[in-house]
N, C-alpha and C positions, 0 to 999 in steps of 0.2 A: 496800583502796581502796573508797570509797563509789561504788556504781553510780549512773548518772544517770537510768535509766528510772523509770517509775512503775507502779502497779498497772494502769493503763489503757493502758500501752504506753510506747514509748521517747520521749525528747525529740528534737526535730528541730532540728538545729544547722546553721550555716554551716560551711564548711571551716575558717575562722579560729577560730570558737568551739571546734570539735573539736580543733584543734591545741593550744589552751590547756588541754585536759583532761589531756594527757600530763604527768606530773610529772617533776621531776629524778630521775635514777637509775632510772627505770622500765625494765622489760623489755617491749619493744614487738615483737609478732609482726606481720608484714606479709604479706598474701596477694598472689598474682599470679605471672605466669610469662613475663615478657618480651614486648616488642612491644605492650604494652597489654593483654595477655590477663588479664582479671580484676584488673588493677592499680588500686588506689585512688589514682590519680595526683593527683587534686585534694587529697586528704588529705596526701599526701607533699609536694606543692608548698607547701601552707599551713603544714605543720610546719617545712619549711626556712625559709620566710619569717619565721615566728614566732621561730625561733631567731636569725636574722640581726638582727631588730629588738630582741630582748629578752635574748639569750644564754640563753634557757630554751626547752625543757627541755635540761639538760646531763647528760653522763655516762650516756647511755642504753646499754642492751644491745639491739641490733637483731637480730632473728631472721627469716630468710626462707628458704623451702624451695628456691627456684630463682632464676635470674636475674631481676631486675626492672629494666626500663628499655628504652631504645631505642637505646643506644650514642650518643646525641646530647643528653645532659643531662637526660633524664627519669628516672622511676622512682627508684631508690635514690640517684642522683646529686643529687636535690633535697636530700638529707641529708648531702652531702659537705662538711661544714664542721668545721674543727678544734674539738674540745671537745664537739660534739653527741653523739658516741658514744664510749664507753670500750671497747666490745666489740661485734664483729659476728660472728654465727654464721650461715653461709650455705651453701646447697647449690650455688650458682653465683655468680660475680662478673662474668662476661663482658659482661653487658648494661649495666653501670654502670662505665665506664672510670675515672672519677674516684675512686670508692670503691675500685676495684681498685688504683689507684696509691697511695692512702693506706694500704691494707693492706700493699702491698709495701714502702712506706717505713716501716712500723712506727708509724704515727700513732695506732693503737689496737690492741688485741688482735684478732686475726683468725683465724677457724677455718673449715674447709671439711669438710663431711660429706656423704655421699651423699643425693641428692634423695629417694630412696625411704625411707631411714632417717628423714629429718626429717619427711616427710609422715606416716609411720606412727607416729612418736613422739607427734604430737599426739593420736592416739587413746589411747595409753597414759596420757598426762597427763590426758585427759578422764575416763578410767576410774579414776583414782586409783592406777594401778599404778606400780611403782618406775622403770620405764623399758622400753626396747626391747631384747630379746635376739634376736640375728640373726647369721648367718654373713657378712652383707654387710660388706665392708671388710677381711676377713682378708687379710694379705699385702700390702695397699696402704698408701699414705701415711696412711690413716685408722687403721691398726693402731697401738696405743700402742707397740709394739716397733719401729715405723718412725718416724712423725712425729706420731702422735696427732691428725692433722688440723690441726696448727698451721701457720700461714702466715708467721709472722715471729718474731723473737727476743723480742718483747714478750709473746707468747702463751704463758703458763705454766700455764693452766688445764687440768684433766683432765676431759674430757667423754666419754671412752670407756675401757672397761676390758676386759681379757681374762678370761674365766671358763671353767671347765670344768663341763659338765653332760652327763649321759647318755653319758659316754665321748667327748665331743667338745669342741673348743674353739669358743667363741662370742665375739662382741663384745657388750658391754653398754653401751648409750647411756642414761644416767640421765635421768629426768624433771626438769623445772624449772618454776618459777613463771612465770606470764605476768600482767603488770599491765594491759596494754592490747593489743588487737589491732585492726588495720585490715583489714576484709574488703570485698568488693564483690559486688553483684548487679545485676539489672536493675530490679526493682520491689520497693518496700516498701509494705505497707498501714499503716494507722494504728496497728495493734497491733505493728508491727515484723516481721511475717512477710515473708521475703525469697524472691522467685522469680527465676529466672535465664534467662528465656526467650530473650533475645538473646545470651547468653554462649556462646562456643564450647567451654567446658570447665566443670567443676565444681571441679577441684583439691581442696584439703582445707579448703574454707571452713567446712563443717559441723563438722569435727573441731576446727578452730581456735576456732570460737565456743564449742563445748562445753568445750574445754580451758580457755579463758580464763574463762568463766563459772564453771566448777567450782573454779577456783583463786582465785575472788574478784576477778577482774579486770573490766575494762570493755571491752565489745564495741562498736565503732563501725563502722557499715556505710555505705559509699558506694553510692548507687543512681542510676538515671536518672529514674525515675518514682516518685511517691507516689500511692496510690489509697485509696479508702475501705475501712474495715474490712469484712471479709466478702466482698469482691469477687474475691479470688483463689481459684482452684480449689485445694483442699487438695492435690491430686496434684502441683501444680507448685511447692509451697513446699519449698525446699531447706533453709532455716534458719528454725526457728520463732521467733516473737517473744519467747518466754520467755527467749531467749538474748541479745537485742539491747537495748543500753542507749541508744544514740544512732544516729540516721539522718541522713545528709547527702545531700540531693538535689542532683544535678548534671545539669541537663537537657541539657548539651552533651557528656555522657559518650559517648566513642566506643567502639565494639566493640573496635577495635584501633587502633594508631597509623596503620595504612595504610587503614583502612576505618571509615566511620561505621557501616555495618551491611551485612552480607552474609548473607542467610538460608541460604546453602549451608554456612556455617561453623557455624551454630547448629543445623543439622539440621532447619530449618523448611521448606526447599525442597530439591529435588534439582536442582542446576544442571548444565548440559551441560559435559562434560569438554573439549569443543572450545574452551571459553572460557578454559581455563587457558593461561598463557604458554608459548610454545615454548621448547625447550631446545636451543640451537645446538650443533653438534658441535665440541667442543674437548677438551682433555685431561681436564677434569672429567667430561664426558659419557662419555668413554672408560672412566674408572674405574667410573662407574655402570653402564654397559652390560656390562662384564666381571663386575661384582659381581652384577648381577641374575640372571645365569645360574646362580647357586648356589641359587636358590629352586626349590622343587618345588611342584607343584600341591597345594593344601590346607594349605600351611605357614602358621603364625602367625608374623608377621615384626615386628621392631621396626626403625625407622629412627632414627638419631641425627641431631643437628644438624650442619650443615656439608656437606661433599661427599657424604656418604651420603644426604642428603635428595633428591638428584637421582634416586635409584632410583625414587621415586614418580612423577616426571615421565616417566621412561623406560617404566615400566609402563603409565601412562595413554596414552602415545603409541603403544605397541604393542597397546593394547586388551586387556590381560591382567589388569587390576587386580582383576577379579572372580574370578580363579582362585586367589587366596591372600588372606590378610587382613593388611593393613598396620595396625600399631598404633603409637602413641607414648605415652610415659610419662605425659603429662598426663591420661590417661584416655580417649583417643580409640581407638575400635575401628572398623576399616573406613574407607573413603573414601581420599582422596588427601592425605597430609600436605603442608602448605605449606612453602615454602622461605624461607630468609633470616631477617630480623628477627622475623617472625611465626611462626617454627617453634614448634609447640605447639598449632596448630589444624589441622583437616582439612576439606577440601571433601567434602561428602556423607558424613559419618560414619554408620555403622549403629548405634552406641551411644556414649553419653557417660557414663563412669563417674567416680566419685570417684577422685582420684589414688591414695590409699592402697590402694584395692582393686585398681587396676591393678598396683601394685607387689607386692601379695600374689601375684597371678597370675605376675608375672615371677619373683619370688624363689623360688616353688615349682616352677619349671621349665616354665612354660607356653609359653615361646618356642622355636620350632624353630630359628630363625636370627635373628641381629641384625647390622645393618650400622652401624658406628660410624667416626668419624673418628680421626685421629691427628696429633699434633704432633711426637712423637719415638718412635722404636723403637730398642731397644738390641740388643746382641749375643745376648742370651738370649731375646729376644722380648717383654720388658716394653714397655708402651705408656704414654706420658704425654700427657694432654690438659689437665692442670689447672694446671700452673705451669712456665713455661719462659721463658728469655730475660729474666728479671726481671719477667715479667707474671704476675699472678694471674688465672686464668680460672675455675677451679673444675671440679668433676667433674659436676655435674648428675646425671642418671640413669645416667651411664656405668658406675659401679661396679656398681650393681644389675644392669644389663643384661648387661654383659660377663662377670660372674661366673656368670650363671645360664642363658644361652641355650645350647642344645645345640651350635650352630655359631656362631662369631663371625667376621665378616669385617670387618677394619679397612681403611678406604678413604681414600686420599689420594694426592696427587702425590708423586713421588719426592723432589723438592726444591721449594723455595718462594722467592718473592721474585724475580721476573724470569724464571722458567722459560718457555721458548718451546718447546712441544712441539706439533707440527702433525699431526693425523691426516688422511690423504687416500689415496685409491686403495688401500685395504686395508693400509696400513702407517703407521708413525709416524716422523716426523723430529724429532730433537732439535736445534733451532737454537741454543739457549742454555740453559745450566744456571741454576737458581735460586741465589741467594746463600746461602740458608739450607738447611743439610743437616738432613734429618729423621731419617736413620739415624745414630745416635750410639753411641759406645762404651758409655756409661751414661746413662740418662735422668735428667733433673733431679728428677723425682718419679714414683713408681710409682703410676699410676692403674689399671693392669691388671697383675696378677702372672702371668707366664708359668708360674712354678713351681706356683702354685695351679691354673692351668688344666690343666696336665699331670696334676696329682694328681686333678683331677675328671674327666679323660678328655674334655675338650672338643676339638672340632675347630676349629682356628684358622687363618685365612688372612689374608694382608696383600696387598691389591690396589693397585697403582699403575698409572699410565698406560703404563709400559714393562715391568713385570715383576710376577709373582705369587710370593709366598713362602708356605711352610707352616711351622707350628710343629712341631718334633720334639723328642725327648728331648735331642738334641744342639744344639738352638737352631734358627736359621732355615735353611730349605732353599729354594733357588731351584727353582721348578717350571715357570714359564712366562716367556717373553720375547716382547715385541711384534715382529711382522715389521717389518723396517727398522731395528731396533735391534741394535747389536753387544753381545752379552752381556758380553764382557770389558771393552770400553772404556766402555760406557754404563751398566753395572750393577755388575759386580764391582769394577772399579777405582774406582768412586765410593763404595764402602762403606768405612768405617773399621775393619771387622772381617771376618774370613773367615766364609763361610756354606757350608753343604753344597750340593753341586751334583749332583743326581741325574739322572734322565731328564727333561731340560728339553724341553718342547714349546712350539711357537709359540702365542701368543694367537690366537684366531679372527680372520681377516682382516675379517669383516663388521663387527666392532666399530669399525673405522677407516674405514667408509664411511657416507655420510649416509642410505642406504636403511634401511628397517625391518629388524630382526633376524629376524623371524618367531618371536618368543618363544611365540606360541600353539602352534606346532607342537612346540617344545621341551617345553612343559608337557604336551601331549598324550602325548608319549612317556614323561613322568615319572609320569603318572597310574597308580595301582595299580588292578588289576581289581576 
């Protein structure tokens, strides 16, 4: 593909002109991470409109590392038009429900691989290496002996292989060509140098640009501002202009779908934690309060999206956020991870890393403990978050994190869809069960392999509002039950399979009261001399 830049710098285009650069049949790599985080939404909207008006470009292969969108028509859903894509390879699908529905219906080939694998793979492509060799994905639906990451019957491609090296099994994810990539930053100068001062993360924007450039593709960057050449401090430049072919300036670019700009997200100011929204006492907060007690002073912690992200709010409320380090896979270290659609940013981060580097740390065993959600749990302790009930959600960073943390705590309500569980006066009342059972005989898809966890010697807990289970060689074992809950009627009789019942203890009563838990005292006792 002929690049569009010149010796003096990139060409400056409108979003509509940039959309016309993408040819039929191209492989288009797209940066971003949901909720507007580094999402080139103006480029995606223009590309979708260009296709509707001209039926071009058609037959694309779309690649994105994690979920892109706002669950309300933005992000990848701009491209949810029959014929635009022949193939989509994604780390997560949950932020773009229309694309997810098309994948489930088999309207194009659809694949899901771990977020960390995809972010690291860009570096392998950039370096001209054959692909990524990793243990991440073994035993899960990404393993070619299980589902090979395929999401529908139309998906027949092979994008992962099992290999043996140094006496171990590994998964090999091969490199691929990239024709065009859409990336985003805050500022571009006239030479195409990109700085990200207002962005709450870095993700793998540099690796994407390097990979696309070195494969002969075209790099298109969306930014908020354009400044004179030479006016950027070299220390702030994340993507050098030698990699950038086209720049699209969008003065109305928002930091996130919920914020025009918050300096506490980008690390430019430290905002008062008292300004964060309160977390009312309900069944979700009960789960977060029980889970947070597994943290020890000095731990390096990962929080997953969903109910687990409430742990950050509990820690802030208790004033103990500085006693351990909360991290999220988008590259944030320290601070208070945000909840909801903008999960992927943190208030007051202490460091903002490139996402591939964060996953290097995770994959190598850097996490002491991780808190993740669940959609299904089966009799042997496997967990599914990626595909259930006919919905394609995707794994995101879940596989990397759950396979590599020393302790994994899965967090969720016991049932869903109408559950009425009321914490009060030190006990829990179950007024109505949810319609959807989350404990099932066999999960629809294996996102977490219990057998692999046992082989690795991980400690695994499953925390709900009414009970806590532990993973053992024999499967699940009930270890705690909430006060006010009948263990037989409200827990064991609600399970479609038998579990071990050992020395069951009551969950702490203070979890079910609105008063503070006194976590600072708990952490003092856990400090090592």
